[in-house]
C-alpha positions as a Python dict, from the first residue, in 0.01 Angstrom:
ca = {
    (1, 'M'): (0, 0, 0),
    (2, 'V'): (245, 322, 44),
    (3, 'L'): (99, 636, -36),
    (4, 'S'): (171, 1015, 38),
    (5, 'F'): (10, 1339, -12),
    (6, 'Q'): (158, 1693, 16),
    (7, 'F'): (79, 1944, 312),
    (8, 'G'): (269, 2299, 197),
    (9, 'S'): (590, 2169, 136),
    (10, 'A'): (595, 1882, 353),
    (11, 'T'): (516, 1505, 169),
    (12, 'I'): (382, 1293, 445),
    (13, 'E'): (394, 944, 362),
    (14, 'Y'): (152, 678, 510),
    (15, 'Q'): (76, 317, 508),
    (16, 'L'): (-260, 259, 370),
    (17, 'E'): (-459, -71, 498),
    (18, 'Y'): (-847, -137, 431),
    (19, 'S'): (-1047, -350, 708),
    (20, 'N'): (-1389, -403, 780),
    (21, 'R'): (-1420, -71, 999),
    (22, 'K'): (-1719, 181, 995),
    (23, 'S'): (-1434, 508, 1071),
    (24, 'L'): (-1085, 569, 953),
    (25, 'G'): (-801, 548, 1165),
    (26, 'I'): (-467, 689, 1209),
    (27, 'T'): (-188, 588, 1396),
    (28, 'I'): (167, 751, 1477),
    (29, 'S'): (454, 457, 1555),
    (30, 'P'): (737, 572, 1756),
    (31, 'D'): (943, 510, 1418),
    (32, 'L'): (751, 795, 1251),
    (33, 'M'): (542, 595, 1088),
    (34, 'I'): (193, 650, 967),
    (35, 'T'): (-44, 369, 916),
    (36, 'V'): (-417, 471, 783),
    (37, 'K'): (-709, 202, 832),
    (38, 'A'): (-998, 235, 654),
    (39, 'P'): (-1354, 118, 562),
    (40, 'I'): (-1333, -124, 306),
    (41, 'D'): (-1583, 106, 61),
    (42, 'A'): (-1365, 396, 130),
    (43, 'A'): (-1282, 629, -176),
    (44, 'L'): (-927, 717, -185),
    (45, 'E'): (-991, 1091, -247),
    (46, 'K'): (-1217, 1112, 69),
    (47, 'I'): (-922, 929, 312),
    (48, 'K'): (-680, 1205, 129),
    (49, 'E'): (-942, 1510, 226),
    (50, 'K'): (-938, 1354, 600),
    (51, 'L'): (-600, 1332, 647),
    (52, 'R'): (-459, 1681, 516),
    (53, 'K'): (-711, 1802, 774),
    (54, 'K'): (-538, 1595, 1053),
    (55, 'A'): (-200, 1694, 871),
    (56, 'P'): (-100, 1936, 1180),
    (57, 'W'): (-152, 1672, 1408),
    (58, 'I'): (8, 1410, 1276),
    (59, 'I'): (337, 1668, 1247),
    (60, 'R'): (285, 1731, 1612),
    (61, 'Q'): (270, 1331, 1686),
    (62, 'Q'): (615, 1298, 1446),
    (63, 'N'): (752, 1550, 1635),
    (64, 'F'): (671, 1401, 1979),
    (65, 'F'): (865, 1096, 1917),
    (66, 'L'): (1169, 1276, 1757),
    (67, 'S'): (1165, 1427, 2127),
    (68, 'F'): (1271, 1035, 2245),
    (69, 'H'): (1514, 915, 1970),
    (70, 'P'): (1832, 852, 2134),
    (71, 'M'): (2072, 1137, 2253),
    (72, 'P'): (2445, 1201, 2078),
    (73, 'P'): (2703, 1116, 2378),
    (74, 'P'): (2759, 1366, 2581),
    (75, 'R'): (3052, 1593, 2520),
    (76, 'Q'): (3358, 1544, 2669),
    (77, 'Y'): (3572, 1861, 2542),
    (78, 'V'): (3926, 1697, 2500),
    (79, 'G'): (4163, 1726, 2128),
    (80, 'G'): (4050, 1550, 1850),
    (81, 'E'): (3632, 1507, 1970),
    (82, 'T'): (3414, 1661, 1711),
    (83, 'H'): (3177, 1967, 1730),
    (84, 'L'): (2895, 2137, 1503),
    (85, 'Y'): (2887, 2498, 1425),
    (86, 'L'): (2661, 2621, 1190),
    (87, 'G'): (2614, 2231, 1059),
    (88, 'R'): (2977, 2162, 977),
    (89, 'Q'): (3178, 1940, 1186),
    (90, 'Y'): (3546, 2064, 1331),
    (91, 'R'): (3759, 1906, 1582),
    (92, 'L'): (3893, 2038, 1890),
    (93, 'K'): (4254, 2183, 1849),
    (94, 'I'): (4372, 2270, 2236),
    (95, 'T'): (4676, 2456, 2327),
    (96, 'D'): (4801, 2502, 2674),
    (97, 'T'): (4902, 2833, 2696),
    (98, 'S'): (4932, 3152, 2924),
    (99, 'F'): (4579, 3294, 2745),
    (100, 'N'): (4258, 3222, 2734),
    (101, 'K'): (4123, 3204, 2367),
    (102, 'V'): (3845, 3018, 2126),
    (103, 'M'): (3879, 3078, 1757),
    (104, 'L'): (3784, 2890, 1427),
    (105, 'K'): (4069, 2828, 1215),
    (106, 'G'): (4012, 2560, 870),
    (107, 'R'): (3892, 2241, 979),
    (108, 'F'): (3965, 2339, 1384),
    (109, 'I'): (3792, 2469, 1687),
    (110, 'E'): (4132, 2590, 1836),
    (111, 'V'): (4138, 2688, 2201),
    (112, 'Y'): (4407, 2828, 2365),
    (113, 'T'): (4363, 2766, 2711),
    (114, 'Q'): (4540, 2852, 3054),
    (115, 'K'): (4345, 2576, 3245),
    (116, 'R'): (4222, 2231, 3078),
    (117, 'D'): (3958, 2229, 3336),
    (118, 'N'): (3799, 2545, 3185),
    (119, 'V'): (3817, 2441, 2790),
    (120, 'E'): (3406, 2294, 2809),
    (121, 'K'): (3312, 2664, 2952),
    (122, 'Q'): (3524, 2839, 2682),
    (123, 'V'): (3363, 2675, 2413),
    (124, 'K'): (3041, 2740, 2533),
    (125, 'E'): (3107, 3101, 2585),
    (126, 'W'): (3254, 3115, 2238),
    (127, 'Y'): (2930, 2923, 2122),
    (128, 'L'): (2669, 3153, 2327),
    (129, 'K'): (2912, 3494, 2170),
    (130, 'N'): (2867, 3355, 1772),
    (131, 'A'): (2485, 3296, 1828),
    (132, 'K'): (2414, 3617, 1958),
    (133, 'S'): (2599, 3813, 1632),
    (134, 'K'): (2492, 3538, 1389),
    (135, 'F'): (2162, 3495, 1532),
    (136, 'E'): (2084, 3912, 1490),
    (137, 'I'): (2219, 3886, 1114),
    (138, 'Y'): (2002, 3613, 1035),
    (139, 'A'): (1680, 3722, 1208),
    (140, 'A'): (1701, 4093, 1063),
    (141, 'P'): (1528, 4060, 740),
    (142, 'H'): (1270, 3806, 849),
    (143, 'I'): (1152, 4064, 1148),
    (144, 'E'): (1142, 4341, 849),
    (145, 'S'): (948, 4087, 649),
    (146, 'F'): (684, 4022, 907),
    (147, 'Q'): (594, 4399, 989),
    (148, 'K'): (332, 4336, 698),
    (149, 'Y'): (184, 4162, 966),
    (150, 'N'): (185, 4454, 1193),
    (151, 'V'): (409, 4281, 1427),
    (152, 'H'): (779, 4309, 1607),
    (153, 'P'): (913, 4099, 1846),
    (154, 'S'): (920, 4315, 2185),
    (155, 'S'): (1282, 4138, 2215),
    (156, 'I'): (1493, 3839, 2127),
    (157, 'I'): (1681, 3684, 2380),
    (158, 'F'): (1874, 3373, 2446),
    (159, 'R'): (1841, 3093, 2713),
    (160, 'D'): (1952, 2755, 2684),
    (161, 'M'): (1626, 2545, 2726),
    (162, 'P'): (1647, 2112, 2696),
    (163, 'T'): (1348, 2046, 2546),
    (164, 'R'): (1303, 2315, 2255),
    (165, 'W'): (1500, 2586, 1990),
    (166, 'G'): (1279, 2871, 2059),
    (167, 'S'): (982, 3010, 2218),
    (168, 'C'): (737, 3317, 2241),
    (169, 'T'): (611, 3476, 2529),
    (170, 'P'): (256, 3623, 2464),
    (171, 'K'): (390, 3958, 2503),
    (172, 'G'): (598, 3891, 2226),
    (173, 'K'): (935, 3811, 2371),
    (174, 'I'): (1117, 3548, 2121),
    (175, 'I'): (1370, 3316, 2352),
    (176, 'L'): (1657, 3095, 2150),
    (177, 'N'): (1811, 2791, 2186),
    (178, 'P'): (2185, 2890, 2198),
    (179, 'E'): (2223, 2533, 2074),
    (180, 'L'): (2123, 2640, 1720),
    (181, 'I'): (2433, 2775, 1648),
    (182, 'K'): (2562, 2411, 1566),
    (183, 'A'): (2286, 2395, 1323),
    (184, 'P'): (2281, 2515, 950),
    (185, 'K'): (2184, 2840, 857),
    (186, 'G'): (1825, 2727, 660),
    (187, 'C'): (1758, 2576, 1054),
    (188, 'I'): (1814, 2865, 1252),
    (189, 'E'): (1581, 3059, 992),
    (190, 'Y'): (1329, 2806, 1041),
    (191, 'V'): (1312, 2838, 1394),
    (192, 'I'): (1333, 3229, 1387),
    (193, 'I'): (1064, 3195, 1108),
    (194, 'H'): (858, 2968, 1343),
    (195, 'E'): (866, 3208, 1655),
    (196, 'L'): (805, 3550, 1428),
    (197, 'C'): (471, 3355, 1270),
    (198, 'H'): (322, 3305, 1694),
    (199, 'L'): (366, 3661, 1674),
    (200, 'V'): (58, 3613, 1454),
    (201, 'H'): (-92, 3314, 1568),
    (202, 'R'): (-48, 3188, 1866),
    (203, 'D'): (-154, 2824, 1839),
    (204, 'H'): (-66, 2545, 1569),
    (205, 'T'): (-357, 2590, 1391),
    (206, 'N'): (-420, 2566, 1018),
    (207, 'K'): (-347, 2914, 977),
    (208, 'F'): (-42, 2887, 1118),
    (209, 'I'): (60, 2630, 911),
    (210, 'E'): (-10, 2801, 636),
    (211, 'L'): (156, 3134, 737),
    (212, 'Q'): (517, 2931, 820),
    (213, 'T'): (457, 2771, 487),
    (214, 'K'): (419, 3073, 313),
    (215, 'E'): (727, 3291, 440),
    (216, 'M'): (954, 2957, 402),
    (217, 'P'): (794, 2728, 171),
    (218, 'D'): (1089, 2448, 215),
    (219, 'W'): (1069, 2467, 633),
    (220, 'Q'): (964, 2101, 658),
    (221, 'K'): (1329, 2021, 515),
    (222, 'W'): (1495, 2245, 736),
    (223, 'K'): (1269, 2098, 1099),
    (224, 'M'): (1370, 1730, 970),
    (225, 'K'): (1728, 1821, 925),
    (226, 'L'): (1727, 2007, 1260),
    (227, 'E'): (1560, 1752, 1476),
    (228, 'H'): (1820, 1437, 1318),
    (229, 'L'): (2179, 1660, 1335),
    (230, 'L'): (2105, 1779, 1695),
    (231, 'A'): (1832, 1572, 1840),
}
């Protein structure tokens, strides 16, 4: 039977099976399905209690498998190709001109270029410029909010990271992946809050999850959206 339980703002569904065994077993499959095998005489409340204690591990395992999900085809940076910006799809419109410029207009990312070979470089520079300005605005109120925990990032920098959206160094430096600018504002704020929580709790402990849930009750929604959108 399929059951579920709440962990913070997350609803975790699992397939419960009873069998002739002595202890509880939890399996996470690559498709993110959770299978729980319990002794025949195990009480449901006891099962749920144990699952809540294992919830951080369950979420970590699901995130691990998400990292192996199929990647979208590489971008070609040609006219008509769709690209994400703040969670919305835009089409590239490329115009040959005597100057270089990238701008958002209607449903298009318009690229004015002196050389077609430079389109990819121009678009990526445009993304980075917007990431720096938008992330600073989005981060400001959360940084202020975390002052009640007596923490403050030493700096915020941007770095391409193939497998991570953000990180926090032992010295309090927060690193953000500029690719996040392709995701909705809620996803970006989730990553910022996640890294700010690391200024308080370094590891993904229950206290870390509790703090993250306190600061962003619907974080699980934005995390899953981010992984499915840009994975």
